[in-house]
SELUMMI-553710 format. One line per field, with one value per residue: z, x, y of N, C-alpha, C, O, CB in turn. Coordinates in steps of 0.1 Angstrom, whole numbers. Glycine has a CB too. Layout:
n.w c(Z;...);
n.u c(X;...);
n.v c(Y;...);
ca.w c(Z;...);
ca.u c(X;...);
ca.v c(Y;...);
c.w c(Z;...);
c.u c(X;...);
c.v c(Y;...);
o.w c(Z;...);
o.u c(X;...);
o.v c(Y;...);
cb.w c(Z;...);
cb.u c(X;...);
cb.v c(Y;...);
REM end
This chain:
n.w c(-236;-263;-262;-244;-261;-282;-268;-259;-284;-294;-274;-279;-306;-302;-286;-303;-323;-309;-312;-328;-353;-347;-364;-366;-367;-353;-327;-313;-310;-294;-271;-259;-229;-224;-233;-213;-189;-162;-156;-139;-122;-96;-84;-86;-68;-45;-40;-40;-15;3;1;9;35;47;43;59;51;31;2;-19;-43;-44;-23;6;41;71;80;93;77;76;62);
n.u c(149;146;161;146;123;133;140;116;104;121;117;89;90;105;86;66;76;77;52;33;14;-5;-10;-40;-35;-12;-18;-27;-4;11;-5;-1;8;35;46;42;51;54;54;39;12;4;26;42;29;33;60;65;50;67;91;84;78;103;119;109;96;74;56;73;65;39;24;6;9;25;58;53;43;16;-2);
n.v c(898;890;865;850;847;834;810;800;796;776;757;751;742;719;704;701;684;660;649;626;611;580;552;532;504;502;509;487;473;491;491;466;445;442;466;484;508;502;468;452;464;458;447;468;487;473;473;500;507;493;504;531;524;514;534;553;576;597;608;613;597;604;593;588;589;574;562;536;515;512;525);
ca.w c(-243;-275;-257;-239;-271;-289;-259;-260;-297;-294;-266;-287;-318;-295;-281;-315;-329;-302;-314;-340;-355;-345;-371;-360;-366;-345;-316;-306;-306;-283;-260;-253;-215;-224;-237;-203;-181;-151;-162;-130;-114;-82;-78;-84;-56;-32;-39;-35;0;11;0;19;50;50;43;70;47;21;-6;-32;-54;-43;-14;18;53;78;80;99;68;79;53);
ca.u c(134;149;164;134;114;141;139;102;104;127;109;77;95;108;75;57;82;74;37;33;2;-3;-19;-49;-30;-1;-23;-27;9;15;-12;3;12;50;50;38;64;55;48;27;8;3;40;47;24;37;75;63;48;77;101;80;79;117;126;102;93;66;55;80;58;24;19;3;11;38;67;51;36;1;-10);
ca.v c(895;882;854;844;845;822;798;796;790;762;747;747;733;706;697;698;673;648;646;620;603;568;544;523;491;504;512;474;471;499;487;454;447;444;479;493;515;491;455;447;473;453;446;482;493;466;478;514;505;487;516;541;520;512;549;562;590;594;619;612;591;608;583;595;580;575;551;524;505;509;535);
c.w c(-256;-271;-253;-251;-280;-281;-260;-274;-299;-287;-274;-300;-313;-291;-294;-322;-321;-305;-328;-341;-354;-354;-363;-358;-357;-330;-308;-302;-294;-271;-252;-239;-215;-229;-225;-195;-168;-157;-153;-121;-98;-75;-76;-71;-44;-30;-34;-20;7;12;10;32;56;51;54;64;35;13;-19;-44;-51;-35;-1;29;60;75;86;90;70;72;42);
c.u c(136;153;152;123;120;140;126;100;110;121;96;81;98;96;67;65;79;60;37;21;5;-14;-28;-42;-18;-6;-23;-14;14;6;-9;8;27;54;47;52;65;47;37;24;7;18;46;43;30;52;74;60;58;89;98;81;93;123;120;99;80;63;62;74;42;18;17;7;23;48;65;45;22;-8;-18);
c.v c(886;868;844;838;833;809;792;790;775;753;741;738;719;697;693;686;660;642;640;612;588;560;535;509;491;504;499;471;478;497;474;456;449;459;489;497;505;479;450;458;469;453;460;488;486;471;491;515;500;497;526;536;520;527;557;576;586;608;619;606;594;597;591;585;582;563;538;514;503;520;529);
o.w c(-258;-276;-258;-250;-284;-287;-262;-274;-304;-291;-275;-303;-318;-293;-294;-326;-328;-301;-338;-331;-358;-352;-353;-347;-353;-321;-296;-291;-286;-260;-241;-236;-206;-227;-227;-194;-165;-161;-157;-113;-89;-65;-66;-64;-34;-19;-25;-12;19;22;18;41;67;60;58;72;32;17;-28;-55;-56;-38;3;26;56;66;85;95;67;75;34);
o.u c(129;148;150;117;113;139;124;94;104;119;93;74;94;96;61;58;80;57;41;17;16;-26;-24;-44;-15;1;-20;-12;21;9;-14;12;32;66;49;62;76;36;26;33;10;22;53;51;33;56;81;65;60;95;106;84;95;132;126;100;78;68;58;78;33;7;26;7;32;44;74;42;17;-19;-24);
o.v c(876;858;833;827;824;799;780;779;766;741;729;729;709;685;682;677;649;631;646;606;584;561;530;503;480;499;499;467;472;502;472;468;456;462;501;489;502;479;446;461;477;458;463;494;492;472;495;523;505;499;530;544;524;530;568;586;575;619;625;610;586;591;599;573;590;555;530;503;492;523;536);
cb.w c(-247;-284;-245;-229;-279;-290;-244;-259;-306;-289;-252;-292;-325;-283;-271;-327;-330;-287;-315;-341;-371;-330;-379;-368;-380;-348;-318;-314;-316;-287;-262;-261;-205;-233;-250;-192;-176;-137;-164;-122;-119;-81;-88;-95;-56;-34;-53;-44;4;4;-14;16;51;39;29;82;41;26;1;-30;-55;-58;-12;18;48;94;83;111;69;96;46);
cb.u c(124;161;171;127;112;156;142;94;112;140;104;69;109;116;66;55;96;76;27;45;-5;-3;-11;-62;-27;7;-35;-32;17;16;-24;13;7;57;41;26;61;48;59;31;-5;-4;50;42;8;36;83;53;36;82;103;68;73;123;124;111;107;53;59;91;62;15;30;-11;10;36;77;43;43;-2;-2);
cb.v c(909;888;858;854;857;824;801;808;799;762;754;760;738;708;705;712;675;651;660;611;607;565;537;522;486;518;518;463;475;513;487;447;434;433;484;487;533;495;443;433;476;437;439;489;491;450;478;521;496;473;523;546;506;503;557;563;600;587;629;607;575;610;570;600;566;575;554;525;492;510;544);
REM end
């Protein structure tokens, strides 16, 4: 019980450290297109569809359909 409490406390402390306020003048910098995880949404969708079709599977990236490329 003590270990679980300590683990929970450590997890909450780690999560709390990740939250930091962002000043209004920094928000514009963080909203720039080059700061995105995926630089182009269209290209990412096309690559995901190609991968799903070639692997003949789906569901890994929350994509529905079969492996025929017709989804």
